[in-house]
Phi, psi and omega in degrees: 000156177279176185298324183279006175089357179279154177285148178287163177303323179295320179292320177294323178296321177299311181299317179297320181295317180291319178299318180295320179297317179300313181297324185277321192244344192227048174294168186299317181294320177295322178297320181291325175296319177297317183298322181283319192261338186229076185296338179263009181098158184265116180302324180294320178294321179298320177295322178294321177297323177294319180295327176287346182088005184287334179281339180259355193309308187267003186268153178299148180298328180295341181247027176086007182266184179256356177071023178288159180250192181299329179294315178297320177297319178300313182295320178294316181296322178298313181291320178290331175297318178299332180277349188055050186304133178267333184290153190278050178296313183295313184289327182274304189281311186278310187279292180296322179298323178294322178296314181297318180295318180291325181287324179067201177074199185295326181297315179295317181296328182277314191269322185298316176299324180291320176296316183299323182271357175088016181257003179210151175233153180219161178216164182238129178251100182228356181264143176228171188300326184246016183280322177050047177087354180272108184292336180281346180277094185232112178263339176298130187249142174236121180248134179286135176231174185301325184261355182158238185226149176240122183250136175222132177153188183221135177240141182243160172052048174282113191291124173048047178282339179293116183096359179286151177263343179210145177231130176264128184240132172271133181217152182270124179253352178195154173085177179283172188298332182253010183294146180286329176256168177095010176258130178236162183243138183230143179252125181226159176276119183296346179264009181296143176298143178098344176281138179247113182252143167233109182264146178203156176277147177258164188290349179265011177091358179262206180214159175214172183213152170253139184236128176245128179245121179236103180061036181289120181264128180235148176289167183300324183286357175291338176291127175242137185079181182285145176293140179069000185230037180275345185298316177301323178295319180296316181294321178298317180295317180292322177299318178295323180290324175300320176298318178293324177295323176298319179292321177298318177298321176303311179297318179296320181289326172300315179300314180297317181297312181297317181295319182290317179297318177297320178297317180295328181285329187258334182283130182258141175213130183056034177078009181225152175294147180303331182295346180279349181272124188298323182296326178284327173300317179298320179296320178296323177295321176299321176296319179297316180298316179298320179296319179293325177295319180291321175303316179297319180290327177295319177295320177297318180296322180294332176284317184286339185300333182262007179294137178284332180283103185297323181294316179295321178297319179296319176298317180297316182290329174294320176298318177299314183297320180294310183294317180296317180300315181292313183292320180296317179297316180299310182295319181295317179295320178296320180299316179295316180298318183287339176272345183073208187298328183292341179292350180253002184270155178293337182282350183252131182298336182300318183294324180288319177294321177301312183294322179292321178295323178292326176292319178300321179300326185269338185293134179058039176100132180276187183300316182296320177300314184284332171297315179294320179296317180296317181296318181294318181287325183291337180248000000 
Protein backbone atom coordinates (compact mmCIF):
# COMPACT_ATOMS: atom_id res chain seq x y z
CA UNK A 1 0.00 0.00 0.00
CA UNK A 2 1.06 3.60 -0.46
CA UNK A 3 1.66 6.00 2.38
CA UNK A 4 -1.90 7.35 2.28
CA UNK A 5 -3.31 3.87 2.69
CA UNK A 6 -4.63 3.53 -0.87
CA UNK A 7 -3.92 0.43 -2.90
CA UNK A 8 -1.35 0.68 -5.66
CA UNK A 9 -2.46 0.34 -9.30
CA UNK A 10 -0.97 -3.15 -9.41
CA UNK A 11 -2.91 -4.20 -6.30
CA UNK A 12 -6.16 -2.80 -7.71
CA UNK A 13 -5.52 -4.63 -10.98
CA UNK A 14 -5.10 -7.89 -9.04
CA UNK A 15 -8.37 -7.36 -7.18
CA UNK A 16 -10.22 -6.46 -10.39
CA UNK A 17 -8.87 -9.55 -12.16
CA UNK A 18 -9.97 -11.90 -9.38
CA UNK A 19 -13.37 -10.21 -9.10
CA UNK A 20 -13.96 -10.60 -12.85
CA UNK A 21 -12.97 -14.27 -12.69
CA UNK A 22 -15.36 -14.87 -9.79
CA UNK A 23 -18.24 -13.20 -11.63
CA UNK A 24 -17.49 -15.09 -14.85
CA UNK A 25 -16.57 -18.56 -13.58
CA UNK A 26 -17.64 -19.00 -9.97
CA UNK A 27 -21.25 -17.99 -9.53
CA UNK A 28 -23.26 -19.52 -6.72
CA UNK A 29 -24.98 -22.14 -8.91
CA UNK A 30 -21.66 -23.19 -10.44
CA UNK A 31 -20.17 -23.37 -6.96
CA UNK A 32 -22.99 -25.64 -5.78
CA UNK A 33 -22.46 -28.00 -8.72
CA UNK A 34 -18.80 -28.26 -7.77
CA UNK A 35 -19.71 -28.91 -4.13
CA UNK A 36 -21.99 -31.80 -5.06
CA UNK A 37 -19.92 -33.40 -7.81
CA UNK A 38 -16.26 -32.67 -6.95
CA UNK A 39 -15.63 -33.19 -3.22
CA UNK A 40 -11.84 -32.98 -3.68
CA UNK A 41 -12.01 -29.77 -5.70
CA UNK A 42 -12.26 -29.04 -9.39
CA UNK A 43 -8.98 -29.61 -11.31
CA UNK A 44 -10.07 -27.14 -14.00
CA UNK A 45 -10.68 -24.44 -11.40
CA UNK A 46 -7.30 -25.15 -9.81
CA UNK A 47 -5.65 -24.64 -13.19
CA UNK A 48 -7.49 -21.36 -13.61
CA UNK A 49 -6.28 -20.19 -10.21
CA UNK A 50 -2.74 -21.04 -11.33
CA UNK A 51 -3.22 -19.09 -14.57
CA UNK A 52 -4.43 -16.08 -12.58
CA UNK A 53 -1.23 -16.27 -10.52
CA UNK A 54 -3.09 -16.86 -7.25
CA UNK A 55 -1.23 -20.08 -6.47
CA UNK A 56 2.12 -18.31 -6.91
CA UNK A 57 1.08 -15.01 -5.35
CA UNK A 58 2.91 -14.99 -1.97
CA UNK A 59 5.99 -17.02 -2.88
CA UNK A 60 9.45 -15.61 -3.74
CA UNK A 61 10.20 -15.16 -7.42
CA UNK A 62 13.25 -17.39 -7.05
CA UNK A 63 10.88 -20.27 -6.20
CA UNK A 64 8.43 -19.70 -9.01
CA UNK A 65 6.28 -17.19 -7.16
CA UNK A 66 5.17 -13.64 -7.87
CA UNK A 67 6.71 -12.10 -4.75
CA UNK A 68 3.42 -10.72 -3.44
CA UNK A 69 3.04 -9.62 0.17
CA UNK A 70 0.27 -9.71 2.77
CA UNK A 71 -1.70 -6.93 1.04
CA UNK A 72 -1.90 -8.92 -2.20
CA UNK A 73 -2.90 -12.02 -0.21
CA UNK A 74 -5.57 -9.98 1.57
CA UNK A 75 -7.09 -8.73 -1.69
CA UNK A 76 -7.12 -12.21 -3.20
CA UNK A 77 -8.66 -13.73 -0.04
CA UNK A 78 -11.37 -11.05 0.04
CA UNK A 79 -12.40 -11.74 -3.57
CA UNK A 80 -12.23 -15.53 -3.18
CA UNK A 81 -14.26 -15.19 0.02
CA UNK A 82 -17.07 -13.58 -1.96
CA UNK A 83 -17.01 -16.66 -4.20
CA UNK A 84 -17.23 -19.10 -1.26
CA UNK A 85 -14.29 -20.88 -2.88
CA UNK A 86 -14.25 -24.64 -2.34
CA UNK A 87 -10.75 -25.32 -3.68
CA UNK A 88 -7.90 -25.53 -1.09
CA UNK A 89 -6.26 -22.17 -1.85
CA UNK A 90 -6.12 -21.13 1.80
CA UNK A 91 -4.87 -24.47 3.16
CA UNK A 92 -2.31 -25.02 0.38
CA UNK A 93 -1.01 -21.59 -0.59
CA UNK A 94 -1.43 -19.51 2.55
CA UNK A 95 -1.11 -22.04 5.38
CA UNK A 96 1.13 -24.90 4.20
CA UNK A 97 2.88 -22.60 1.73
CA UNK A 98 3.82 -20.18 4.52
CA UNK A 99 5.34 -23.02 6.55
CA UNK A 100 7.39 -24.23 3.58
CA UNK A 101 8.57 -20.72 2.75
CA UNK A 102 9.61 -20.06 6.35
CA UNK A 103 11.35 -23.44 6.65
CA UNK A 104 13.27 -23.01 3.39
CA UNK A 105 15.73 -25.66 2.26
CA UNK A 106 15.09 -28.51 -0.13
CA UNK A 107 11.43 -28.84 0.85
CA UNK A 108 10.66 -25.26 -0.18
CA UNK A 109 12.71 -25.58 -3.38
CA UNK A 110 10.86 -28.75 -4.33
CA UNK A 111 7.27 -27.98 -3.32
CA UNK A 112 6.71 -24.24 -3.72
CA UNK A 113 7.31 -24.17 -7.49
CA UNK A 114 4.96 -27.13 -7.89
CA UNK A 115 2.28 -25.43 -5.80
CA UNK A 116 2.75 -22.21 -7.76
CA UNK A 117 2.24 -23.93 -11.12
CA UNK A 118 -0.78 -25.86 -9.87
CA UNK A 119 0.65 -29.39 -9.94
CA UNK A 120 0.72 -30.00 -6.17
CA UNK A 121 -1.39 -29.36 -3.09
CA UNK A 122 -0.34 -29.41 0.55
CA UNK A 123 -1.93 -29.31 3.96
CA UNK A 124 -0.87 -28.71 7.56
CA UNK A 125 -1.61 -31.01 10.52
CA UNK A 126 -1.16 -29.01 13.73
CA UNK A 127 -4.39 -29.49 15.70
CA UNK A 128 -4.87 -32.15 18.38
CA UNK A 129 -7.76 -33.24 20.55
CA UNK A 130 -6.70 -31.16 23.56
CA UNK A 131 -4.81 -28.32 21.86
CA UNK A 132 -7.78 -25.93 21.52
CA UNK A 133 -5.84 -23.50 19.35
CA UNK A 134 -2.58 -23.74 21.32
CA UNK A 135 0.08 -24.48 18.73
CA UNK A 136 2.64 -25.34 21.42
CA UNK A 137 0.39 -28.12 22.78
CA UNK A 138 1.80 -31.04 20.81
CA UNK A 139 1.37 -34.62 22.01
CA UNK A 140 2.35 -36.28 18.75
CA UNK A 141 5.91 -37.58 19.26
CA UNK A 142 8.84 -37.94 16.89
CA UNK A 143 11.79 -40.06 17.99
CA UNK A 144 15.12 -40.07 16.19
CA UNK A 145 16.25 -43.46 14.92
CA UNK A 146 19.28 -44.64 13.00
CA UNK A 147 17.50 -44.38 9.64
CA UNK A 148 15.40 -41.29 10.35
CA UNK A 149 12.34 -40.56 12.51
CA UNK A 150 9.50 -42.53 14.06
CA UNK A 151 6.21 -40.66 14.55
CA UNK A 152 3.36 -41.64 16.85
CA UNK A 153 0.26 -39.62 17.60
CA UNK A 154 -3.01 -38.25 16.27
CA UNK A 155 -3.88 -35.04 14.45
CA UNK A 156 -7.38 -33.64 13.99
CA UNK A 157 -9.02 -31.20 11.59
CA UNK A 158 -6.36 -31.33 8.92
CA UNK A 159 -7.85 -28.85 6.47
CA UNK A 160 -8.61 -30.21 2.99
CA UNK A 161 -6.09 -33.03 3.24
CA UNK A 162 -8.19 -35.20 0.93
CA UNK A 163 -6.39 -34.92 -2.39
CA UNK A 164 -3.24 -33.34 -0.94
CA UNK A 165 0.16 -34.37 -2.27
CA UNK A 166 2.09 -33.44 0.90
CA UNK A 167 1.18 -33.00 4.55
CA UNK A 168 3.24 -31.09 7.12
CA UNK A 169 2.95 -32.52 10.63
CA UNK A 170 4.00 -30.88 13.88
CA UNK A 171 5.51 -33.35 16.36
CA UNK A 172 7.32 -33.08 19.66
CA UNK A 173 10.98 -34.04 19.56
CA UNK A 174 11.80 -32.80 23.08
CA UNK A 175 10.16 -31.47 26.23
CA UNK A 176 6.74 -31.73 27.81
CA UNK A 177 3.51 -31.53 25.87
CA UNK A 178 3.11 -27.76 26.44
CA UNK A 179 6.76 -26.70 26.20
CA UNK A 180 7.56 -23.76 23.93
CA UNK A 181 10.65 -25.49 22.53
CA UNK A 182 10.97 -29.04 21.29
CA UNK A 183 8.43 -28.88 18.42
CA UNK A 184 9.64 -29.96 14.98
CA UNK A 185 7.97 -30.09 11.57
CA UNK A 186 7.92 -33.08 9.23
CA UNK A 187 6.82 -33.46 5.63
CA UNK A 188 5.18 -36.73 4.66
CA UNK A 189 3.41 -38.30 1.73
CA UNK A 190 -0.29 -38.67 2.69
CA UNK A 191 -0.49 -41.86 0.67
CA UNK A 192 2.28 -43.60 2.60
CA UNK A 193 1.44 -47.07 3.96
CA UNK A 194 0.61 -47.08 7.65
CA UNK A 195 -1.15 -43.74 7.78
CA UNK A 196 -4.71 -43.94 9.04
CA UNK A 197 -6.98 -41.25 7.61
CA UNK A 198 -10.58 -40.38 8.42
CA UNK A 199 -11.96 -37.89 5.92
CA UNK A 200 -15.21 -35.99 6.44
CA UNK A 201 -17.11 -32.98 5.17
CA UNK A 202 -17.33 -29.89 7.36
CA UNK A 203 -20.46 -27.82 7.90
CA UNK A 204 -19.12 -24.97 5.74
CA UNK A 205 -19.01 -27.13 2.61
CA UNK A 206 -15.28 -27.89 2.77
CA UNK A 207 -13.54 -30.96 4.18
CA UNK A 208 -11.17 -31.97 6.95
CA UNK A 209 -9.42 -35.13 8.06
CA UNK A 210 -8.13 -36.86 11.16
CA UNK A 211 -4.72 -38.50 10.91
CA UNK A 212 -3.39 -41.29 13.11
CA UNK A 213 0.32 -42.18 13.02
CA UNK A 214 1.42 -45.45 14.60
CA UNK A 215 5.14 -46.08 14.31
CA UNK A 216 5.32 -44.06 11.10
CA UNK A 217 8.90 -44.23 9.80
CA UNK A 218 10.24 -41.21 7.93
CA UNK A 219 13.66 -40.57 6.39
CA UNK A 220 15.94 -37.93 7.88
CA UNK A 221 15.18 -35.44 5.14
CA UNK A 222 11.50 -35.47 6.14
CA UNK A 223 12.42 -32.92 8.83
CA UNK A 224 11.83 -29.38 7.55
CA UNK A 225 13.25 -26.42 9.37
CA UNK A 226 15.43 -26.68 12.48
CA UNK A 227 14.94 -29.54 14.93
CA UNK A 228 13.16 -28.53 18.16
CA UNK A 229 12.51 -25.03 16.76
CA UNK A 230 9.54 -25.46 14.45
CA UNK A 231 7.05 -23.58 16.63
CA UNK A 232 8.06 -20.06 15.48
CA UNK A 233 7.62 -21.16 11.85
CA UNK A 234 4.24 -22.61 12.69
CA UNK A 235 3.10 -19.47 14.49
CA UNK A 236 4.22 -17.23 11.65
CA UNK A 237 2.24 -19.32 9.15
CA UNK A 238 -0.88 -19.36 11.32
CA UNK A 239 -0.65 -15.59 11.90
CA UNK A 240 -0.55 -15.04 8.14
CA UNK A 241 -3.50 -17.37 7.72
CA UNK A 242 -5.49 -15.50 10.36
CA UNK A 243 -4.93 -12.36 8.30
CA UNK A 244 -6.19 -14.14 5.18
CA UNK A 245 -9.22 -15.45 7.10
CA UNK A 246 -10.04 -11.87 8.15
CA UNK A 247 -9.96 -10.84 4.49
CA UNK A 248 -12.12 -13.81 3.53
CA UNK A 249 -14.63 -12.79 6.21
CA UNK A 250 -14.60 -9.26 4.78
CA UNK A 251 -15.55 -10.59 1.35
CA UNK A 252 -18.24 -12.86 2.78
CA UNK A 253 -19.76 -10.02 4.78
CA UNK A 254 -19.82 -7.79 1.70
CA UNK A 255 -21.68 -10.57 -0.10
CA UNK A 256 -24.15 -10.93 2.78
CA UNK A 257 -24.74 -7.18 2.96
CA UNK A 258 -25.37 -6.83 -0.79
CA UNK A 259 -27.65 -9.87 -0.87
CA UNK A 260 -29.60 -8.70 2.18
CA UNK A 261 -30.09 -5.13 0.96
CA UNK A 262 -31.33 -6.44 -2.40
CA UNK A 263 -33.75 -8.75 -0.57
CA UNK A 264 -35.08 -5.86 1.54
CA UNK A 265 -35.62 -3.76 -1.56
CA UNK A 266 -37.54 -6.43 -3.48
CA UNK A 267 -39.45 -8.37 -0.80
CA UNK A 268 -42.93 -6.98 -0.13
CA UNK A 269 -44.73 -7.04 3.21
CA UNK A 270 -48.02 -5.24 3.99
CA UNK A 271 -47.90 -3.82 0.47
CA UNK A 272 -44.50 -2.17 0.96
CA UNK A 273 -40.90 -3.26 0.44
CA UNK A 274 -39.15 -4.46 3.58
CA UNK A 275 -36.59 -1.70 3.09
CA UNK A 276 -39.24 0.87 4.00
CA UNK A 277 -39.37 -0.36 7.62
CA UNK A 278 -37.02 1.65 9.80
CA UNK A 279 -36.12 -1.17 12.17
CA UNK A 280 -34.90 -3.26 9.22
CA UNK A 281 -32.95 -0.28 7.88
CA UNK A 282 -31.19 -0.06 11.25
CA UNK A 283 -30.32 -3.76 11.08
CA UNK A 284 -28.83 -3.30 7.60
CA UNK A 285 -26.78 -0.37 8.91
CA UNK A 286 -25.49 -2.59 11.72
CA UNK A 287 -24.38 -5.09 9.08
CA UNK A 288 -22.60 -2.31 7.19
CA UNK A 289 -20.78 -1.13 10.33
CA UNK A 290 -19.69 -4.68 11.16
CA UNK A 291 -18.43 -5.17 7.59
CA UNK A 292 -16.40 -1.96 7.73
CA UNK A 293 -14.89 -3.02 11.06
CA UNK A 294 -13.79 -6.33 9.56
CA UNK A 295 -12.38 -4.56 6.49
CA UNK A 296 -10.33 -2.38 8.84
CA UNK A 297 -9.09 -5.41 10.78
CA UNK A 298 -8.13 -7.21 7.56
CA UNK A 299 -6.02 -4.21 6.54
CA UNK A 300 -4.46 -4.11 10.02
CA UNK A 301 -3.66 -7.82 9.80
CA UNK A 302 -1.99 -7.35 6.42
CA UNK A 303 0.26 -4.75 8.03
CA UNK A 304 1.04 -6.83 11.12
CA UNK A 305 1.78 -10.03 9.16
CA UNK A 306 5.30 -8.83 8.31
CA UNK A 307 6.27 -7.71 11.81
CA UNK A 308 9.55 -9.23 12.97
CA UNK A 309 8.46 -9.12 16.63
CA UNK A 310 6.60 -12.43 16.95
CA UNK A 311 5.01 -11.51 20.30
CA UNK A 312 3.64 -8.21 18.96
CA UNK A 313 2.43 -9.94 15.81
CA UNK A 314 0.65 -12.56 17.91
CA UNK A 315 -1.09 -9.88 19.98
CA UNK A 316 -2.21 -8.13 16.81
CA UNK A 317 -3.59 -11.32 15.27
CA UNK A 318 -5.45 -12.21 18.45
CA UNK A 319 -7.09 -8.77 18.36
CA UNK A 320 -7.98 -9.37 14.70
CA UNK A 321 -9.46 -12.78 15.50
CA UNK A 322 -11.61 -11.40 18.33
CA UNK A 323 -13.00 -8.47 16.36
CA UNK A 324 -13.59 -10.50 13.20
CA UNK A 325 -15.28 -13.29 15.14
CA UNK A 326 -17.67 -10.93 16.91
CA UNK A 327 -18.51 -8.80 13.87
CA UNK A 328 -18.89 -11.78 11.54
CA UNK A 329 -21.30 -13.50 13.91
CA UNK A 330 -23.37 -10.32 14.26
CA UNK A 331 -23.60 -9.71 10.50
CA UNK A 332 -24.29 -13.35 9.67
CA UNK A 333 -27.08 -13.64 12.23
CA UNK A 334 -28.68 -10.40 11.02
CA UNK A 335 -28.54 -11.60 7.40
CA UNK A 336 -30.35 -14.81 8.31
CA UNK A 337 -32.95 -12.94 10.38
CA UNK A 338 -33.65 -10.39 7.64
CA UNK A 339 -34.09 -13.14 5.06
CA UNK A 340 -36.45 -15.13 7.25
CA UNK A 341 -36.78 -18.89 6.77
CA UNK A 342 -35.18 -18.89 3.31
CA UNK A 343 -31.92 -17.67 4.88
CA UNK A 344 -31.39 -21.16 6.31
CA UNK A 345 -31.97 -23.14 3.12
CA UNK A 346 -29.29 -24.69 0.92
CA UNK A 347 -30.76 -22.85 -2.07
CA UNK A 348 -29.88 -19.46 -0.54
CA UNK A 349 -26.31 -18.16 -0.59
CA UNK A 350 -26.88 -16.61 2.86
CA UNK A 351 -26.88 -19.98 4.62
CA UNK A 352 -23.56 -20.97 3.01
CA UNK A 353 -21.90 -17.66 3.88
CA UNK A 354 -23.26 -17.94 7.42
CA UNK A 355 -21.75 -21.40 7.89
CA UNK A 356 -18.40 -20.37 6.47
CA UNK A 357 -18.23 -17.33 8.76
CA UNK A 358 -18.98 -19.52 11.78
CA UNK A 359 -16.16 -21.85 10.74
CA UNK A 360 -13.78 -18.89 10.38
CA UNK A 361 -14.68 -17.80 13.91
CA UNK A 362 -13.56 -21.20 15.25
CA UNK A 363 -10.46 -21.81 13.13
CA UNK A 364 -7.13 -21.45 14.98
CA UNK A 365 -8.85 -20.57 18.24
CA UNK A 366 -12.23 -18.99 18.95
CA UNK A 367 -12.91 -15.55 20.45
CA UNK A 368 -12.48 -16.75 24.03
CA UNK A 369 -9.14 -18.40 23.24
CA UNK A 370 -7.75 -15.23 21.68
CA UNK A 371 -9.07 -13.01 24.45
CA UNK A 372 -7.21 -15.20 26.95
CA UNK A 373 -4.10 -15.26 24.74
CA UNK A 374 -4.14 -11.48 24.39
CA UNK A 375 -4.59 -11.00 28.12
CA UNK A 376 -1.74 -13.41 28.92
CA UNK A 377 0.68 -11.82 26.45
CA UNK A 378 -0.24 -8.26 27.30
CA UNK A 379 0.67 -8.83 30.94
